[in-house]
N, C-alpha and C positions, 0 to 999 in steps of 0.2 A: 349634433356640438350643443346647441341651444337648450336643447330638451334634456340631455344629459347634465347642465348645468343648472337643471332648475329652471330656467329663464321659463318658457312654457312646454305646454304639451308639443309635440313633433307635428301636428296639423295647425297649431298656431303659431309654433318657429316658422314654418312653412310660409303663414301669411303677413309676418312680420318681414321676412325676404322681400316677396312679390311688392310688400309697401315701400321698400325702401328706407327700411330703417335700419338695416343692417351693413356696418361696414366690411371690408377684410382689409388691411392694411391699408385705411384710410380713402379705401375707392368702393362705392355704393355696390352691392351686388341684389339682380333684381330675378336673374337665373338659376331655375331649378332644374338638374338636383347641382347643387352647390357643395365643392370640398373642400375642406380647409386643414390646416396640422394645427390641433390643438396646441402643440410644443411650443411653433414657431410664429405663428400668424396672430396679428392683433386683431381680434374678432371685436367689434361694440356695436350694441343694439343703441337706439338713440343717443348715442355718443358714450355711452358707458361701456367701460371695458367688460368682456363677457370673463371671467375666471375659469380655468377648468377645475372641477368638483375634485376633491380626492376621492379616492374610492375605498370606501370602508370595507372592513372583514369582520365576518360574523363566522364563526368557528363554534360546534358542539364538540364536545370532549366527555367522552365516559372517563373521569376521573375514577382513577383506582385508590384504594385505603393503602395510607402512609404515604402522602404529596398534602403538602400543604400550597394553600393558592395564592402567598405572595409572590413579588418578584423577587423578593431575595429573603435569604434566613440565615439570622447568624449564629442558629445551631447546627447548620449546614444539613438538615433535611431535605428530602428531595422535594421536588417543586414540579406542582402540576403544567408550569408554563414550561418547561424543559419537553414535554411528550411532544408539544406540538413546534415542528420547523415550520414555519409557513415558509411557501416558496415565495412571498413579496418580502420576507424580510421585517416588515412591519411589527410595533411594538406594540401587543397583546397585550389586555390586563382580564381579570375577570370580573363578572358581573356578581358580585355578592361573594359567597366564601363558602364552602363544606370544609369541616374541621378534619384535622388528620386520621381519624378513624373512620369517617364516612365516605360514600363514596354516590357516583352517579352522575347527572347532567349538570356540566358546568357548562357556561358559556362564557367565552372570550373573545374581547371585541377590541377595536380603535375608537368607535364611536360613543364619546363621551356622553352625550345626550341622552342618547336610549339608554345607556346605561345607567344614568339616573334616575330614568323616569321608572326602568323595571325594577328599580329597588327601593324609591322611595315612596313611602306607606300613602301619601297622596292618591296616587295613582291607583293601586290596591290590587297589582300583578299579585296573582298566587304563587306560590311555591307547592310543588305535590313532594309526599315523600311515602315512600314504603318503609315502614316501621316493625321491626320485630323487637316486643320486648319479653322480658322474664315473667313467667308466671301467669297465671289468669285475671285479666282484668273485668272484676265486675262490671254490672252497668250503670251504679252509683259513679264507681272510679271515673268511667269513660265519658259521663256527664261531668265531670268534674274539670276532665280534660278538657273538653270540646267549649265550655263556658271559660276558661280561665282560671290562673290560680297565680297568685302573688312571686312573682320571683326579683329579687335584690338587682339593682343595677351597681353594676362591679363600680363604676367610674362615681355615680354620686353618693352610694350608700343607701338609697331610699328605694323604697320595693313599689311595686305596681303593679296590677294585674296585668296579665297577656290576654291579647286579643280574642275574640272569639274566632273559634277554628271549624273547617268541616273534618269530618270524620266520619270515616266508614269501619266496620269490623271486617277484616276480610277471612282470618282463619281464628278460631281460639279455642284452645283445649287447657290441659292440667298444667303444661309446663311454661307453654308460651301464648303469646296471644301478637296476631298478625295485623297492622290496622294501615288505611291511609289517610294520611293527615295532609291536609290544604291551608299555609299558614301564610298571610297578606302582610306579616310585619316577620323581623328578621334580625332578635334579639341573639345575643352572641350563645350559643350551642343550646337554643332556649329547647327544642324536643328534647334535648337527654334531660336535662334540667325540669323540665316540668314531670317528666317521668320518675326521676329522681323522687319529688314530690310526693306522689303517691306510692311509694316503694315499688317499681316495677324497672327496674334499670333497663337501658336498651342494651340489644344485643346487635341488632342489625341496624345501619338507616342508610338509607340510599335514596336520593333524589330523583323525583322520575318524569317532573313535569315543571317547568315554568310559564303560568299563562298557557296560550294555547302549544305552548313548544314542547312535544313530547319525547322523550328519550328511548330514540329507536334507531334500527340501522348500523349499530355499533357493539363492539364486544369491549370488554373491560381496557383501559389504554387506548382504544383508537380515537378517532376525532373525520372529522368532516365539516364541508362548509354547507350552513344553513340554504336550504330550496329556497327561490323564490317566493313561493307559497308560505312558506316556515319565516319568512322576514317579514311579510308583508302583514300575516296575522299578527305576530310580534310588536308592531309597528304600531298596530289597532288597538292592542292590549294597553301597549303604555300613555296611548292619546286619552286613556280614564274610559275606554268604551269594552273593557272586559266584561267576559260571560262567567257568571259567578260559577265557581266548580259545585259541581253535586255529585251525589251517588252515582257509580260509571263511568264518570269523569277522567279516574285515574286509566294509568298505562304501563302494563309490564313490559319490561326492555322486549323489543321484537326484530324484525328486520324491518331493513327501507330501500328505497332503489338507488341512493345518493350514494356519489364516489365516496368512498372512506379512507382513511391513512393509520396504518398503527406505527407507534414509536417503540421501537425493538425495548426501549429502556425498561418498559414499563413491565415485561417477563421476561427479560435478561435479555437484553443485548438482540443486535440487528440492525438491519437495514430499514428504511422508511417503506413502506410498499402500498401501494393503491389496487383498489378491488372494487368490484359490483356485488352486494348482496342478491340472493336469492327473491 
């Protein structure tokens, strides 16, 4: 319990018990193992009560097009949150947003501190997008997009240049260009507005990465819990120690070993089901 509550590591927690620093219901305990009821027992370390840590939840959703990321919508549009019926009943919220016409990786959580770090430009956690635009972007246009273009802030009316982005051309022909774009800022509909500035409107936009977290193991409309490894890597990135995205860091949607769940409302009714991918 002490380790779970963040008091100390498991080994250090055992040392605290052996030193007589821990009391349970007013009595000093020094013998190991010591079993307690986190919900009913009064556990203290050096006189200070140990509160049970609330368990947070971290969900990856493959958001489909046609869903909004708000908790409610006055226009009655479908909510991405309604695709996740988490057994805990915890009130989740999205970390950042994807617009109605975009799909891909949407992180849902009830951990406000981590969510703030992942979305604040100060921590530099990049978001990666697989983008298809109309027409063939030439090298000059690609360089403009990479270096940044001026966009008007719709709240203040002032224009400022977008931050430099990482950009990789995945495929290019006469009718379309497919790109991987990694952003470290998240202006409203930023990629769509930038591409409109160079006269190559977006035809398809899918978020495939958030820091070290990649969209994998899910079909459209499905969700799953993050693995411990994914969560640890995400926390490290949110501490400001993220690795800059580079060429080849992008990831297409693939398969994974984590348990995944599908909400039938994403593709026309049905119950939630759980399965393992190959």
